[in-house]
N, C-alpha and C positions, 0 to 999 in steps of 0.2 A: 423457345429453339437452342438458345445462347446456353440456358443451363442444359441442355441434353448434351450440345455438343462438349460443354466442359467436363459434364460427368465422362462422356465416353473417351475423355483426354485422358481422365485419369484412371477411367478402368486399362487403356492400354499401357501409358506408365507403367500403370504394377503390374501387367503381364509380361513388360518388358522386364521390368525388374527381377519378377520371379524367373524367368525364362534363362536370364545371366546369372543370378545365384543356385538354380539348378546344373547350369554347364558349368561353375565353379567347385560346385562340392561334387560331381561327378569325376572332375579333374584330381584333385583333391583324395577324393577315392579308391580311384585309379593308384594312386601313388601308394594308399596304404597297402592295398590289395597286390602289388607286386613284392612289398617285402615283409608280406606272408612267409613263415619255414612252412615247407612239406610238412612238418613234425605235428604243425600247430592245426593245418588246416585239417589232417588228418583226423589228429583225435577232437578234434570241433566237430566235423562231421557225422565222426562214429556216437553222439552223443546228439546230435541230431538227429541221427537214423533212428533214435529208441527214444525221442521225447514225438517223434513224429508218429511211430507204429503204435506208442502207447496212448493216443490221445482217443479218446471215447470215439469221434465224428470216424477217425481213422477205422478202427478193430468194425464200428456199425456198418461202414460206406459197403455198396454192391460197387459203386462206380467211383474213383477219384479222376480229376485232370493233377495231371505231373507234368510243371517243364522238365527238359532233359537239360542239365547240369550241362556248363562249360568249366575251366579251371577254376575261374576266377568264380566261382559261387559252391554254396555249398553243393555237396551231390546227392542227387537223386538216384542213382543208376541202380543204387541196392534198395531201395523207398519201391520202387516202379520193382524190381525183382520178387522184391519182398509182396508187395500186392497182389501181383502175377498169382505166386504163392500160391497163397491164401483166396482165388477162384475169382477176385477183385477183377471188374473191368476196369483197363485203365486209358484212358483218352490222353495225347499229347499233340502240342499243337506245332500248326503247320500255317506257317502265313501263306495268305491267299493272296495280298496286295500290299497299298500302305494302310499301313494302320490296323488290317483286318487279318486274323486267324480265325481257323476251325481246330476243331479237335479231334482226330483223328484212331483208333483201336489198334492196340497193338497189341501181339503176347509172345512179344520176346525183342527185349531191349539189344541186342546182339545182328538178331534176323532183319528187323521190322526196321529199323533205324538207317538215314546215312545222309550224308552233307547237304544244310539246303544253305536257304541266304545268309549269308553272315558266318557260314562254316558251322552253322546249327545244326547239329543232329534233328531230321525230323522226319514223321512217315512218308511212304510214298505217296501220291496220287489216288493211287485206288485202292489206298486201305479204308476201311467201312468207317463214313464220315459218323458221328454220335451228337447227341441233340446233348445243348447243355444243358436243357433239363434232367437229363441222369444222373447228376453227379449234382451229389452231397458235401463234398471238399474239393477245392480247389486249392493245388500246393502252388503259390506266387514266387516266382523266383524277382531279385533287387539289388540295384544298386547300390543301395544303405538303406534299411528302415529305424524307427525310432517307435521307442518302445509304447508310446500312442497309438499305435496303429499306421500311422502316416508312412508311405513308401515313396522311394524315389525310383523309378525302372530308370531305362537306357534311350529314351526317349522318342521311342516308336508309338507311343499309344494304345499296341495292342491289347493290355489287360486291361485298361479300363475301358474298354469299347467291350471285351467280350464277358465282363463280370454284370456288366448291366442285363445279360443276357440270362444270368441264373442267378438262384438264390441260394447256391452251397454257402460253404462256410466257407473264408477267405483268410488259408492260413500260410504268411509269407514267412521266409526262410533265409537267417541272416547271421555268418557267422560276428560273433559277438565283438571284435576289432574293428569291426565296419560299422559297425550303428552307433548314430548318428543322434541326438534329441531333439534336433535344431532343424526338421529339412521342409523347405519351402515349399509350398501347394498353390493350386490356381483352386476354383471351387468343381472343376470337371475330377480334378486327382480324386481317387476313391481311398477312403480307408481301408484296411484290413481287420478279420475281425480277431483272429489268433498271431501273435507275435513270436518266432518260434527261434532261440540261437542255443549254442551248447549250455548255457546255464539253465534253460528251462522256456517254460512256460508262460507266455503273457495274454490274459483274457482281457481282451479290451471292453 
């Protein structure tokens, strides 16, 4: 029993240390993002768009899951419009509760999205629900990402839970200047299959 309690304490201490390290890294990344120029972001997002749309997984996909970007993230609206123009089904996330999200189909980012939780654009509740099995590619947001596929999210755990429901390829989008090679992770944090920045595509 004492050995078990000792092991549990070590686990709790380690988990607490990882949480603290994640919090500090998020604050550091926010500061970096606030200093990025609009010109850099526009150029980086243009390159990221081309890398995504040239992926074989993207070209061959009948349905993709794609986050709707905020200004501090790599822009995905152009990707969404491109996918729709090519006849692909596009699912975007809608928060349903603490740490829980589902994918709903949209046909136009201009018409079908409205501000949701944290002012993140999301589809209406009556939009068509998509099955996680429908997707062959998921485009994942991040606070920062590493070249080995580690990803730091924003702390809600939405994607770590959702990605367990699908066998789709996981591709995280991250501007190069906010990437970090030393990201603290827990055992439940999922790694990505592909990391995409303006510099190119890294397959893990």
